[in-house]
C-alpha positions in Angstrom: -3.6 13.0 26.8 -0.6 13.0 29.0 3.0 13.0 27.7 4.4 9.5 27.1 7.1 8.3 29.5 10.6 8.4 28.1 11.5 5.3 26.0 7.8 4.4 25.5 7.8 5.0 21.8 6.2 2.1 19.8 8.5 -0.1 17.8 7.7 -0.1 14.1 8.3 -3.9 13.8 6.4 -4.6 17.0 3.5 -2.6 15.6 3.3 -4.2 12.2 4.1 -7.8 13.2 0.6 -9.1 13.7 -1.0 -7.1 10.8 1.8 -8.4 8.5 1.1 -12.0 9.5 -2.6 -11.5 8.9 -1.8 -10.0 5.5 0.4 -12.9 4.6 -2.3 -15.4 5.7 -4.8 -13.5 3.4 -2.3 -13.7 0.5 -1.8 -17.4 0.9 -5.6 -17.9 1.3 -6.2 -16.0 -1.9 -3.6 -18.1 -3.8 -5.0 -21.4 -2.5 -8.6 -20.3 -3.5 -7.5 -19.5 -7.0 -5.5 -22.7 -7.5 -8.6 -24.6 -6.4 -10.8 -22.6 -8.7 -13.2 -21.5 -5.9 -15.8 -18.8 -6.3 -14.6 -15.9 -8.5 -16.5 -13.5 -6.3 -14.0 -14.3 -3.5 -11.0 -15.7 -5.5 -11.0 -14.1 -9.0 -8.2 -15.1 -11.4 -8.9 -12.1 -13.7 -6.0 -9.8 -14.4 -5.6 -7.3 -11.6 -7.7 -9.5 -9.2 -11.1 -8.7 -10.6 -12.2 -7.0 -7.4 -12.3 -10.3 -5.5 -13.4 -10.0 -1.8 -10.5 -12.0 -0.5 -7.4 -9.8 -1.0 -5.0 -7.5 0.7 -5.8 -4.3 -1.1 -8.6 -3.6 1.4 -6.4 -4.0 4.5 -4.9 -0.5 4.6 -8.4 0.7 5.4 -8.3 -1.4 8.5 -4.6 -1.2 9.5 -4.2 2.5 8.7 -6.5 3.5 11.6 -5.0 0.8 13.8 -1.5 2.2 13.3 -2.6 5.9 13.5 -4.6 5.5 16.7 -1.8 3.5 18.4 0.8 6.1 17.5 -1.4 9.0 18.6 -2.2 7.5 21.9 1.5 6.8 22.5 2.4 10.5 21.9 3.7 9.9 18.4 0.9 11.8 16.7 1.0 14.2 13.7 1.9 17.8 13.6 -1.7 18.2 12.6 -4.4 15.6 12.0 -6.2 17.6 9.3 -3.0 18.8 7.8 -2.0 15.1 7.3 -5.4 14.3 5.9 -5.1 17.0 3.3 -1.6 16.0 2.4 -2.8 12.4 2.0 -5.6 13.6 -0.4 -3.0 15.6 -2.4 -0.7 12.6 -2.5 -3.4 10.4 -3.8 -4.1 12.9 -6.6 -0.4 13.0 -7.5 -0.1 9.2 -7.4 -3.2 8.9 -9.7 -1.6 11.5 -12.1 1.5 9.4 -12.1 -0.5 6.3 -13.2 -2.2 8.2 -16.0 0.9 9.9 -17.2 3.2 6.9 -17.0 1.1 3.9 -17.8 -1.9 4.8 -20.1 -1.8 4.7 -23.9 -3.5 8.1 -24.2 -0.3 9.9 -23.0 2.7 9.5 -25.2 6.1 11.2 -24.8 9.7 10.0 -24.2 10.4 9.1 -20.6 6.7 9.1 -19.5 7.2 5.9 -17.5 10.0 7.4 -15.5 8.0 10.5 -14.8 5.0 8.3 -13.8 7.1 6.4 -11.3 8.6 9.6 -9.9 5.1 11.0 -9.3 4.0 7.7 -7.7 7.0 8.0 -5.3 6.4 11.7 -4.6 2.7 11.2 -3.6 3.1 9.2 -0.4 6.2 11.2 0.7 3.8 14.1 1.4 2.5 12.1 4.4 5.9 12.4 6.0 5.4 16.2 6.2 2.4 15.8 8.4 3.0 12.6 10.3 6.5 11.1 10.0 5.9 8.2 12.4 2.8 7.0 10.6 4.6 7.3 7.2 7.4 5.1 8.5 5.0 2.5 9.9 2.9 2.4 6.7 6.0 2.0 4.5 7.3 -0.8 6.6 3.9 -2.5 6.6 3.5 -1.9 2.8 6.8 -3.8 2.1 6.0 -6.5 4.6 2.7 -7.0 2.7 3.9 -6.7 -0.8 7.3 -8.5 -0.9 5.5 -11.9 -0.4 3.1 -11.0 -3.3 6.1 -10.2 -5.5 7.6 -13.6 -4.6 4.3 -15.4 -5.3 4.0 -13.6 -8.7 7.5 -14.7 -9.7 6.8 -18.4 -9.3 3.2 -18.0 -10.6 4.5 -16.3 -13.8 7.3 -18.8 -14.1 5.0 -21.8 -13.7 1.9 -20.4 -15.5 -0.3 -21.2 -12.6 -3.5 -19.7 -14.1 -4.1 -17.2 -11.2 -4.4 -13.5 -11.2 -0.8 -13.4 -10.0 0.4 -14.5 -13.4 -2.4 -13.1 -15.7 -1.2 -10.5 -18.2 -3.3 -7.3 -18.4 -5.8 -7.0 -21.3 -4.1 -5.6 -24.4 -0.7 -6.1 -22.9 2.0 -4.8 -25.2 5.1 -4.7 -23.0 8.2 -7.0 -23.0 7.8 -10.6 -24.0 10.7 -12.0 -22.0 9.9 -13.5 -18.6 12.1 -10.9 -16.7 10.7 -8.0 -18.7 7.1 -9.1 -18.0 7.9 -9.8 -14.3 9.4 -6.3 -13.8 6.6 -4.5 -15.6 3.5 -6.2 -14.2 4.8 -7.6 -10.9 7.9 -6.2 -9.3 7.5 -2.5 -10.1 3.8 -2.3 -9.3 4.2 -4.2 -6.1 7.3 -2.3 -5.0 6.2 1.2 -6.1 2.5 1.6 -6.9 1.0 -0.6 -4.2 3.4 0.8 -1.5 2.2 4.3 -2.5 -1.4 3.1 -2.3 -0.9 1.5 1.1 0.7 4.6 2.6 -1.8 7.1 1.2 -5.0 5.1 1.9 -3.7 4.1 5.3 -2.8 7.7 6.2 -6.1 9.1 4.7 -8.4 6.8 6.7 -6.0 6.6 9.7 -6.0 10.4 10.2 -9.8 10.6 9.8 -10.4 7.9 12.4 -7.8 9.5 14.7 -9.5 12.9 14.5 -12.8 11.2 15.5 -11.8 8.8 18.2 -8.7 10.2 19.9 -9.5 12.8 22.5 -7.1 15.4 23.8 -3.6 15.9 22.5 -2.7 14.1 19.3 0.2 16.2 18.0 3.8 15.1 18.4 5.6 16.6 21.4 8.1 19.3 20.5 11.7 18.2 20.4 
C-alpha cells in the first residue's frame, strides 16, 4: 500500500461519528423495548441485560474491524498486526483478572476494589503499545457509546423504571444510598469496565480482520 499523502490522517471524531450515532440509536431502541415490555429475548430487563439480542455490547465486534481497516488503509496501521493481537489477548486476561480480584466475593483483602480497577485500566493500555491510533479511536468510541448509557442509568435508577438499566445485581450487598448504588453499578462499570471491554474486543477482532483483508503495508510509517 502506498504512503498516505501529507495531511490525509483520519480524524478520530469523523471516524467515530456514524458508529456513535448508530450505537446511541441501539441504546434508545433497547430502552424503549424494555419500557414497553417487549420480548425478553430482544429486550431483557434482567440485571446485566440478560444477554438480550438488542444491545451495544456486541458492537465492538463490528466497529473494531471497521476502525482498524480504515486506519490501516490510510497508513495509520500498527507497529505489528500480530503484536497488537497478542497484546489485546494479554489485556483481556488482565482485565478479567481485575474483575475477579476486585469484584468477586471469593477474593477478600483490603483495597481489592482499587486493585481491580487498576488492572481493568491497565489491560486496554497494552493496545497502545502496538497500535496507538486504534487505541485512541476505540477509547473515543467507547466513551461516546457509554456516556449516554450512564445518563440513562442515572434517570432509570432515580425513577425505578423497571429496566435492566436500574436493576440491582443478584445478591447485591453494596451501598444503599442512590449515589452509592449509582457509582457502583452504573458509573464505574460504564466508565471503566465497559471502556476496557470495548477497546480490547475492538482491537482483538480489528487486528485479526486487518491481517486477513488488508494487503500490503499495514504498519505505521516511521517518524
